[in-house]
N, C-alpha and C positions, 0 to 999 in steps of 0.2 A: 502495500498500499503506499502509495506515495504519499509526502508528510504534506500538509497543508501550508506550508510553510513557502515551499518551494514552488506554489502550483499558481498562476496568474494571476492577473485579476480581474478586476470589470474592466479597468479599464486599460489595459493588456489587451484585452480579448478586442474591445470596439477600436485601438487603435488596431488591430491585426483586421480586422472584418474591412476597415474603412481605407487602411492605407497596405494592408498586402504583407508585413513583416512586424517580427519583434527581432529582438537581441537580448541575449543572457551570454553571462561573463564565466566562465569555467575556472576554478581556482584548484591549483594542486600542487601540494608544498616540494613533490619530487622532482619538480622541475621537467614532466612531463612532454609541454608543449616544447622545449629544446632538446627533448628524448625525439619527440614523433619526426621533428623538421629534421634532424641529423639522418634519420631514417632513412625518411625520404628521398633526401639528398643521396644515401646511400645505391637504395634502390633506383633512383633512375639514372644513377651513372651505373651499374653494372647491368642493367636489362630493360632501360627505358620506362618508359610509364605504363606500369599493371592494371592498369582502367578497372574491371569491376576486382580482380585480385588485390587492389591495397590493404583491403582489410584484412585477410590469409597473410599476405606479405609482413602487413605492421602489424600486429592482433589490442596492442595496447591502443592503438584509436577509438577503438571499443569504448577505455575507461572513459573518455569525453562524452560517446554518447550513452553512457551511465550515468553520467555523471549528475545527482538531483537535480538542482535545475533546468539542464537540460531535458530530463525526463518527467517533469512538475510543468515545464514549457509544451513538450509533446503529447500530452496524458490532457493538459487542458484543452487543447485543441483537438487531438485524434480520439478522445478516449484513452482507458486503461488499457483496452487490448490490441493495440498498436502494435506493427509489425516495422521495422525496420527493411529494406526492400535490398533486393541483390546486385540492383544498378547501383556504383557508385565510379564517383569518377577527381583523379588527381589535377584541376587546373594551374597548368604552370605561368605566370607573366612573366618573362624574362626582362629586364632592363632594359630597354627601346621599344618593347614590343606594342604596337601600336591598339588605337581603339576599334574592338569587335561593336559589329552589329547589332541595335535592340531585336531581340529573340524570344518566342516561350519555347520552354523546354515542350517533348512529346511524351506521351504517355509510357517512354520506353518499348517503342515503337507499338503500341497500341493507339489507337485509336476514340479517344473518350470524346463525351458530348464533355465542355468544360462549364459543368455545373458550376452555379454560383453558391450551391452548398457545397461547400469545400470538402474532399475528403480525402486529399493528397495535400501534403508539406516538403517543401526541400530545406534541408537545413545546410549551410557554408558555414565550414569553421576553418577558422586561419589559426595555424600552428606557430606565427611569428605576426608581428606587432606589424599592422599595417594602415599608414597614413594614405591621405586619397592620390599620393602622384605616385603610389606604387604600384596601381593597377587594381585597384578596389571594383569588387564587383560595383555594379552603379544598377539600380532598381527605378522604376517611373511609378512612385505611389499614387495608388487609387486607380490605379491602372488596371490591375488584373479582368475586372472583368469586361476589357472593351478587347476586342478581336479588333483593330485598328490604331494605330498611332499615327500622328502625322509625318513619319518619315523614320525608318529603319536605320539612315543613316543618320549617326551623332551628332554630324555638321547640320544637319539638318530640322532634328527634333525639336520642335517645341514646347513639348510637356519641359516642365522640372525637373530632374533627376534628383537623387540621395545617394550618395557613393559609401555603400555600410563597411566602416574601420571601423581599427579595434585593435585594442594590446591584443598578445598573441592569448589561446584560450577562447576569444570572442564566436558564437555561434549565430549566425543570424536566420532565424525560422522564417521562411517566406512563403506567402501562398503559390500552389506548384502554378498557374497560371500569370503568374507575376513576368511583366519584358525586365529584362535584365540583359547587360552585358559585363564582360571585362574589360575594364577602362585603360587608358595606354598607362603603361609603367615608364615614367621619367626619369626616375631615383635609378642608383645605383646598388640597389640588392632586388634579387628574387623576390615575387611573391607568388607563396602556394595558397589554394583554398582546397578543401577536401567538399564534394559534394555528395550528399547521400541524401535518402528518400524515404520518406513515411508515411504510411497509408493506413486510414483508419478499418478497423474489421467489423464494426457493428453501429449501427445509426443510434444515434446520443438517445435518450431517453429522458437524461438531466443532465444539468450542469455539472461539468468537473474539473470546473477551477473553481477559485475561490469566491465562488458567488456574492455579490453583499446587493444589487437588487435585481432582480428575476426581472423588471418590466425596461425596455431598452430605451437607452435617453439619447437623442442624436446629438454628434457629432460635428462642431461646427468648420463650416468650409464641405461638409458629404454632398456632393452631388446627388447618392443616391440613397436617400434615406428610406423609403422605401423597401428598397434591396435588403439594405443593410439592416431593419429590424426583421424582414424575413429570416437571414441568416441566423442574427441572433435567437431567435423563436425555435428553430431547428435545432440549433447547438441546446438551449434548454430542455428540449424532447418536449414541446407545447406542438399541440395539436391545431391547425391552424384554424382558427376560428370560423364558424359559415356566418356567411353575409349576404345580404341582398337587400338593394337600392333602390327599388320600384321609380324613385324620381329621377334617375338618369336616366336623359332621353336618346335618341335611338339613335340621333344626329350627335352627340358626345361619344356614344361607341364606336358609332361610325368613324368618327377622326383619331379615335385612340387606338383603332385596327388598321386605317390607315398612318398611322404613324409607329407601327411596326415594322415598316420599311423607308422611314424615313432616311435620309444620308447621314443628316448626325446622327450617332451611336448615341451620345445620350439622350437626346430622346428616344430611342428605340429598348434603350433601360429602362427610362424611366414609365413609360407607355406601358411595356410588362406589365411594372407592379403597380402601376393605376389600378388595374380590371379587380387584383386584391380586393379593392375599397369596393367595388362594387356588388362582386358576388356570383351565385347561382342563375342567377337571370343571363348574367354573358356565357355560360359556357359550350352550347350551341356555337354561338359568333364566333368562339374560338376556336373550335373545330374546324371552321370553315376554312378558317384562316389557315389551322396548321396544313390541311390539305394542298391550299395554295402555296404556303410557302415551302414545304416539305419536300413539290414538286421542281421548283425554282434550286432549291437547296443541293437532292443530291446530283443536278449538272453540273454542280461547280464545285462543291464542300470538299468533296473526297481526293477533290487536287493538291497536290506539295505548295503548301502557302508560307508568306511568314510568320502565321500563326501557329501551324499545324505544319512543321517540317515532313512529315510522311503524310499529310493529306488529312485531312478533317473529317470526323463522322457528321453523314450526313442529318442528323435528327437534332444538330446544334442550332436552335430554331428560338428566334423571340416567345413566336406563340407559346413552344416550348415549357422558355421562363413563364410565361404569363400565365399559362396551366398549371403548372407547378405552385405556383404563388397562390392560387385558387384553393388550392392543396383536396383534399378529400373526396369534395362537391363534383371534381371532374371526372373523376373517377369510371362512373358508371358507362358514360361517354365513352372515355378511352378505353376500356376494355372492348365495348362496341366494335370500334374503329379497330380490334387487334385484328380482324378478319376482312380489312378492305379488303379490294383488289390490286391496291398497288402497295407493293412492297415498303417502299418510302415511306407512305402514312402505317404502317404496322411497326413499323422499326421507331418512329417517333412514339408511337402511344407506346412501346414496350420499355421506352427510354423515361419516359413522365411519370408513368404509374412507379417504377421503381427508383425514381428522385422523390414522387411524394411519399412510397412506402406504406398503404392502404391500410386501417385499423376494421372500420366499421366493412368494408368491401375484400377483404383481405384474402377468404376462400376461394371468390369467383376468381380474383384477379391473380394469384397460383397458379388455379386450375387454368385459365386462358392463358397467361404466360408459357405453361409445362407446353400447353398446346403448341406453342408456337416454338420450340427446339425443333422441331422437324422443318420447322420453313424450309422451302426450296432458295429461300435467299439470304447468303450468308449476315447480313446486316442486320436481319432481323432477327437470326439467331446469336451472333454474338449479344445484341441492347434487351432480348427476354430471358439470355443467360444471366449478364451481370445487373437485371431488376430482380432478378429470383433471389441473388447473393445479396440486396438491399435489403429484401422483405423476411430474407433467411428465415421462413419454415419452409421444416425440412418433413415433408411426407415419404412414402412408399412411391409413389408415380414421381413425383421431382425426381430421387434419383435413379431409379429404371431409365426416365427419360436422359440426365444429367450422363448415364456412362456410354450410352449411344455417341455425346460427342466426343470422349473421350479420343476415338479416332477421325475427328472431323477433318476435313481436307482441307479447312483453311486454321492456318496458325491461331490466331486471335478467337476463334470459337473455341479451341482446345482452351487455352490458357485461360478465356471467363468463367469455363465449366469448370476447369480446376480452383480459379479463386473462387466461386461460390461453393464451393467442395469443402472448401477452406476454412468457409464460414456455419455449415453446416455440422450440428454436431452430431452423430449417429452412431451405431454399432456395426457396418455390416460388414462382416470379414472378408464377404464374394468379391467385395471391391479390391483389396489388397493386392492380388496381384495383377489389377489391371493399372494400378499407381505407381507399381513396383514399376512396371515395365515402361511406363512415362517416362520415369526418374532415370532410368537408363537409359533409354533407347532416345528420346522424342530429341527431334533437332531444333528445338526450341528452348534457351537454356532458362529464360523462365517459364515458359511450360515445366521444364524439370524444379524450378524450385516448389512453385503453386502445389505439384503432386507430392512432393515433400510436406509441405503445409495441410495438405487435404489429408495423407495417410495419419497425419497426428491428430487429425479429429478426431479418425477411427478411437474411441475409447475400449480399447481388447489389450491384453497381454501380447497378439498374434499381430497387431499391426504397433505394437512395439518394437517387439523384437525384429519385423522386418525394415522398419525405420533403422533400427541400430545397424543393422549389416548393411544398409546402404549406406549410411554414412563412412563405417568402419573400412567399407571399398571404394570409398568415393573421398578418403581422406586427404585433405591437404597439409603439408608439412610445410612452416614457414622459414624452417631453417634449412632446405633443400634447396640448393642452387647450382648453375654450373659447377663455380668452385668447391661445392663442395657437396656433392652428388647421393654420399652414404652415410 
């Protein structure tokens, strides 16, 4: 159990929601950060950048992410059972390095909808002091919810930036969707930054930070108060209140729908969340808007772009944000369109239902989403699988259908099937051989990781022995190098 002394405060959470980052300082008495810096230098000199293997190559980095302040911050943002993702990278900015372009990271070669209700964060760790001139990681505060900025060229960007500086041991925890870049290093010192990623494994049912006031308090300068309130309420485990304002005219509703495609992204975002204050009466209108927007989106969103280097999810829709903001009142209609003849509509409906995580309509939603696991279009299979993981309900029918997806031809479908299985607690030993096969033979490295996580979820002695055997056979030795192979 994390000490309350190390959890974030209401102010910290509001800052993260509106600005996109928080910083914590790790302190160790044994000069750990200098030791890590020296080990990085040695590894880079001997073998180059170890990529994902930086942690097994330098195991005491784990001490940084086990520090009570870091654990407290991550618990506050992601809940008590968050996990560290196996993708990590050590970024080096040598003296004389120029500016990087502004970018967002993709979801480790997956193509997630960039939900405003964040379920992923990144942690940037500095093993040495970093000042503004040393190539500090720069971010664009309050732009994490935007898919566009003025320019990805830092010489032409008009938004205000913040450079995340700090003493050795500084850990900056950022919204996964933050716009960021490595800045120019005009100093005479190297700058190392270790990027790690963490993800939530269970939807919030209560605040997991040092809560003082359960009600949202607007933040000065926040352009998206209703969005921020929605994220805050979700983190608090609050269900969206049923709202119905018959006094809102059809003309006003039509204007809001029109604004969902306004050239100004600020207008689009605020319009999406304005619907939540109208309520039930606009569900049908938003469903029709979703059908139109999803058709336009699938034609262009899946192509690589500045926001999504591997291509985006065609279900990343402003009408989707609006329907998610409405909450459970939208679920019955969304369940209906899970059977729409157009796959892009089915994919969007699956994604939004998962983002809402229905309670009143949970049984029907789980049943219909499970039926979509055999959909002919992989985007629908992927989104439906992810949605079932968010809802987190284990039934025999869900397990039986997920098993079929372990051999799906699409890696993203296989991976999301295993992510979902890693969130469901069950005791089905017959799944053990299938999971072991995925761990040892699948050609997707992150498929293998989530297969291990799914195996861990089978609460039986047989599963424990299988996992132990797999870990023994794939054991990494941090001391073994080309110079010391034995």
